[in-house]
C-alpha positions, 0 to 999 in steps of 0.5 A: 500500500502506498504511503498516501493510501495508508495515511488517508485510510488512518485519517478517515478512521480518526476523523470519520470523514472523507479524506483526500490528499489536499485535506487540511487536518483542521477541517478533519477535526484532527487534534494534536492527540489524533496527530500523535497517534497517526505519527506513532503508527506511521513511524512504526509502519514505515520504520522512520522517526519523525522529529518533534519540530516537524509535527508543528509544521504539518497542516495537511495530508499532503504535508504528512505524505511528503514528510514521510516520503522524505524520511524514507528516502 
């Protein structure tokens, strides 16, 4: 499964809303605890470590996917 598909699926489970790559976390009612859960899952699934300072910059699904792709490469 692609990174994008995995993240979208996890966010849809958290938000109970339809999610696409351009969705803003705020519009999905994703709070800091939801984001932390998502990041922990992503770190385990993709075998990466996301720096805490990067978390504050994430505002959209696309930004999460780009960050994970960058860290995996």
